[in-house]
N, C-alpha and C positions, 0 to 999 in steps of 0.2 A: 337611687335602687332601691329595690322591693327588697322584703324582708327574705329569708332564707325560706320563705313555706313552699314544701313541694306540691304539686300538684297534681292530680291524675293526668297522665295524657289526653288531648281530646282526640276522638277517634272517629271518624264519617258516620260510624253509627249511631256517635250522641249525635250529630248534625242532622243525621235523615229523619231523627225523630218528628221534628216539628212541621216536615213535609207529608210524614203520613197522617200526622193529625187533621190535615186539611180535606183529607178525605172526606164526603159527604154523599150519603145516598140522595136518588137526584131529585128528589123531591123537596131535600132543602136546600137546593142551589137556589141565591141570590146576587142581585146584582148590588155593586159598589161602585162608591163617585168620590172622587178628588177634583174638588173643581177650584180654578186659580181665579183670582180677577184683580184690576189693576186699580188702584186708588188714587183717581186724580182732581186735583183740584178747580171747582168748578168757575174761580176766577181765572186761569191761565191755559189750565190742562199739564200742570207740570205735576210729577207723581210725590203724593205725599210725605213725609218726610215723618219716622218714627217719635223725636223726639220733640217737635214743635208744640207750640202750646194744642194747636188743634188737628192733632198731628195721629196718628193709629194709635201710640199706647193710652192716649188721654180717651179715643176712641172705645176701644179695648176696656179700658177700665169702667169706663161711663155704662157701657153695653152689659159687662159684667154687672153692675149694681145694680141695674132694671129689672134683668131677668136672671139674676141668679145663676150665671154659671161660675165656675171653679177657674182660677188663675191656672196655666202653664207659666213656670219661670224657669228664667235661667240664669245661676247667680244674682238673682235676688230683681234681673231685667223681665218685665211680663212680655212674653212671646207667645200667648196663644192664650184660647180658654176652651174648657172642656166642660161638654150638658152629656151627662151618662154616656151611651158611645158615640156621640158627636162632637168635632170638634172645628175650632174657627183657629188657623195656624197663621204665622207669616214667614214669606218664602225671605229669602237674602234683600230683598228690593222693598219688604214690606206688601210684594204681594199677597195678595189676603185669601186665606186656600178654606172651603169645607170642604169635611172630610165626614161623610157620615155612615151610618149603621147600614150596613145591606137589609133590600127590603126585595122582596119578590116582585112585584109589580111598580112598575114607572111610577104610576101614579105618588104610590104613598111617597118617591124620591120627590115627586115636581110639590107635592104637597108640604115639603121640609122645608123644601128651598122657599117655597111662598111663604112660608110662614114668619121664617126666619127673617126674609128681605121686609117684610113688612116690618118687622119689629123694629128692622136697622132703621128704616127709612124718614123717619122724623130726628132721629140720631144724625142720620148723615147730613139731612138739610142745616142742622144745627151746625155740624162741625166742616161743611161749605167743600163737600168734595163727593164723592160718585166713584160708584166699585164697576170700572167699565169692562165689557166682556169681550176682550179682544187680546191676540196673541203677542202682542211687542208696544210695550212703551211708547206709544203716538209720536212726543217730545222730547223726554226727559231721557238722557245715555247715563250708560253707569256712570260715566265720569263723574257726574252731577247728581247720581245716585246713592246717598250714602247706606253703606253696608247695616243691616240688623244687626243689634248687639249681642248677638248670640253665638258663644264660644267656636261650637263646630262650624260657622259660617265664614268667621276670620282662618281658620286652619284651613278651609276648602277655599277660598279664595284668595291666599297664598300658594296654595300646590297645585292645583289643575291648571292644568297645560292646553292649550290653544286658543288661537288667535280671537275665539270669541265666547269663553268662558266667561269671563264677566257680563258682556251681552244677557248670555244664560239664564247665570244666578239673579241679575237685579231688572233684567229688561221684560225679561220672560213668562206668560201665562198660560198653563197648559190645561188640559183636560184629561184626567185618568181613568178607567172603566176595571174595575177588579171582579171574576167572574171563579165559579170554582167550578172542581171536580169529584168524581166519585172512587178514581183509581189511579192507582201510576200512568197506568196505560194512558188513563180518560184523560188525565194531566198532561202527557207528554205529548199524547196525539193534538190537543187544543194547543198548546204550547208552541206546537214545529205550526199550527195551521195560520195561530196569531203573530208567527215573526213574518211568516210568508206575505200576510195580509197588511200589517201596519202601514209599509209603506204607501198601498194605496188608500188608508183611512187617513194619512197625512195629506194625502192630496185632495183629497177629499174635502176633508174640513180646514183647506188652506183660508187663513186669516190674519195673514198678517204683512202687509203688502207696503206701510206706510209708518216707519219709524225716524225718529231725527227730525220732524217734519216736512220729508221728503220722499218719493219715490226710490225704493231702493233695487228696485227691477228685480225683486224677487216676492213672490206668492206666499210664504211663508219663509219670512226673517227669522222665526222662531225656529225654524227644524233648521236653518242654515245653522244657525249658535249651534245647534246639539251635532252636528256632523264636525264644527270646529271644536269640541272641548270636548278632549283625553279621553284618545279614539282607546288607552289600554281599559277604558270603564263604561264607553258608550257603547254604540252600535248593537251588534247581534250576540245574543250567549249562544248560539247555536250555529250549525248549517245545514237546519232544518232536517237533522238525521232521524229517521224514524226509530235508531237504537239508542237514542238518546234517554237518556233516565233521571232522578233525580241527583244520583249518585252523578251522574257527569254534570249535571247545572252549578250541583256542589265544588266540584274542581273546579269549573270558572272561575267562581268567586276565589278559590284558594289560590287562582294563580292572577291576581290581580293584586297592583302594590298596595300597601296599605299606606294611612294617611296619618291618623293616629289613633292610639287606644286611652280608655278612662281607666285611672283608679283612684277611688277613693275622692268623687267629682274632682278630679285632675287630669287635664289632656296631654299626654303622653305623645311630643312628635315624633312620627316614624317618617313622613315626607320622602315613602318610595322604597325607602334603602333595604326590604325585604318585602316579600310576597308570601300572603298568610300562610301558604302553605311551611315556606320556612319559619314561619311562629308557631306552629303546631309542633314544627320538629326540633328547633333549637332555642326556643323562646326569644327574648331581647330585653338584653340589659337587665336580667333578671327577674322579667314579666314572663307569665305564659299564657297560653292561649285557652279561654273560657268560653263558654256560648254565646255571653254578653259581647265577647270580641268579636264572634263571628257574625253575631247579627250586627252590630255595626258594620262589619266589614259587605255584608250585604246589603244594608242601608247605602252605602256610599259607593254602591256599584251600581250603574243607570245604564243597563241596556233597552232598547225597544220593548221588549216584553220581559217583563220580572217575575221570577216563581218565586214564592214562597209556601203558606199554608191555604193560599190562594194563586192568582193568574192576575197578573196588574199589567195591563195594555196601556203605553205610556206616550205615545206621542199622537196629540191633538192640539191643535192651537185651540184657545179658547175662543168658543163662539158664543151667538145669543142664547138666551134661555130655550128657545125654541129647539134651537140645532142641538142643544145641548141634551136633551129628550131623543133626538132623532141619534145621536150617538151611542144612546144607552139601548135604546131600542135596533140600534145597527147590530150591536154586540150578542144582545137576548137572541135575536132574530138568527143569527148563524151560530153561533155557539150552545144552544139550549135546545137546538131540535139535529139528531143526526140526520136525518134527511139532509137538512142545509147544510150541517157541517161536511159531510162528503159531497155536497156539490162545489162547495168554496174549496174544495182536496183539489178535486179534480181540475177544477177551473185553471187553478194556482201551481199544482204541483210540476205541471208544463215545463213552467221555468227553471233555470236554476239558480243555485242562489249566488252565483255569482252577477246572473242577471236583475234578479231582486235585490241583492246588495247594491248593484249600480246606481238603482234607482235613489238610495236616499241621498247621493249627489246630486240628482238632477231634478229630483221635484220640488224642493225648496223654490227653485226659480219658474220652471215650468209646470207643476202642479198637472193637473190633468190634460193637459199638453203634452205630457211627457210622451214620449214611443218607445213601446215594446216589442222587438221584432215587425217593427213597422205599424204597428197596430197604436193609436192614441188611447194612453189612460181613461179616457171617458168613456169609450164604448167596454172598457172593462168593466168600469165602475159602474156604469148601466146594470151588465150583468150580475153582478152584487147586489145593485139594491134590488134586483128581480126576484132574487134569491130571497130577501131578506122580507121583502113585500111578501110573499107567498108563505114565508115559512110562520111570521105574525099574522097571517089570513086564519092557516089553521089552527093556531095554539088558541084562538077563537077567545081571547082576552080583551079583542079591540085596539089593541095596540099597535097597530100599524099606522093609527092615525099620529102617531109620534114621527114617522117617517115623512110626514108630507113637507115638513118644510124644507129638506136636504133633497127631498124629491124634486120639488119647484128648480133647484140649481141643477142637478144632474140631468134632469133631461132634456135639459138646453146645453149640457156639457158644459157650465161654469162653475165656479168656487165662489163662495161668501168673497174670496178675496177678488175675483175679476170683476165683482158687483165694485167694492169701494174702487176698484181703479176707473172702471167706466166711470161714475161719477166725480172722482179727482180728478182728472182728465175732461171733466165735460161740464155740468151745472155747477159742481162744488168751486171749479178756476183755484185748485190746488191750495183752498182754505181749509188748513186743521181744526177749525171751529167747526164747521159743517161737519168734517171726519168727526169729530169727536158727539157732535150733535145726535149725528144719523148711529154713531155706536152705542148712545145711551136710549134709544129708541125704535132700536131696531129689531 
C-alpha cells in the first residue's frame, strides 16, 4: 500500500502538454525509424538466446566495450545500449532493434545504419549469428524462444490476450516510421490519413510467409499475429474522423485496460482490473495517477498508428535494407508534401472506416491480391507509388531513388513475400537454409 501522500488529480490539460510540444515548423520536420531484426544462429537458423555464451547479452557487452555505448539495464540485466540519441534495444524474443535519431535526409539514416552494421560485422562473425531482415522467425517458434529477462515483458506476456500474442512478442520483427507535424490540425490530418494508409503499406511490404519451417498460407504472418493480439489495445485508435483531436486520442488511451504501474522501481500488477480513466478518478489501492503512469499506459497501447509528440506508423514487416529506405521514402513523399497528402486523402477517403478496417483481416493472407470494392489492392498500391515518386521528384533531393527497390515489385503487382513463395515452391524446394541464405543476401 502506498503512503497517504496526496497527489493533485491528473487532468486532461496536463496530458495535452506533451502533444503540443511536438508541434514544429515545417523546416524542422524529420524522419525517424525503429528497425527490428531477427538474430539467427548461422549453424542451424534458430533464434539466438539471451543467456547463452554466444548469446545476445554477451554480444551487447562486447559491442559496448568496442564502441563505448552505455548500458540500458533492467534490474541488473543488460537489455540494450545507448549512444547519444541512438539506441540498440531488445524485443521480448531478443529481436534487436535500432532506434535512430531522426534526420532530414534518408541518406543520413542510411549512413548511420551502414556504420553500425559495419561495426557489428566482425563481432557477429565471432558470435556466429546473423541479423536477418524478415518479419517472423523462420524456424523457431515462441514455445522454444525464451522471454527476455525484462520485468515489463513478463507482465505483458502473462496479460496480453489473443491466440497469437506470444507469436507477436517473441517471433516478429518490424519497421516503424516516425513523422513530425506543425500543429494539432496538421497532426490530426496526418494521423487520419496514416490510419487509412497503413493497411495498404502493410500489404505492399508483406515479408513473412514462412514460419516454423513451413508455408503458413499467409504473406504476412507478422500482421496476422497483430490482428490476433489483445484487441483492447491494438487496431485503429480512431475511425478516421476529421474532428478527432489530441484530446480524442488521449481519451482512447484512457479507455484501455491497464496492465501495471511502477513505483520505486517495482511493478504493481493491475491486469486489466481498471481503465486509466478510472485510475485518474479513483486511484488504485492507495496509488494515484501521474504523468509517468500515463506515459507508460501510452507505451502499452499498440494501435496501427500511435500519436505522441510525433506520429508513429507501426505495422510493416521487416524487409531488406534497400526496401527499408523505400519505406522511409514512401512516407516522406506522402506526408511532407501537401499536394501528395491531399492526393492520398482523395484516393482513400472514398472508402469507409469499416471497409478499411476489414482489410486488416484480409491483408495478412492475400496482401496485394486483396480486393477492395472489386479492385485488387495492387492497383491502389500503384497509384500510391505514383503519387510518392512524383512527390519526391518535385522535392529535388534525388530521394525518389530510394523507392526503386519496392517499385520493381509494385510494377509486377507482387510483394517481397510473393518472391519468397515463388522461390520456396520452386528452385529452393522448400529448403529453409536457402530461404535464410536469400534473406542474408537480398
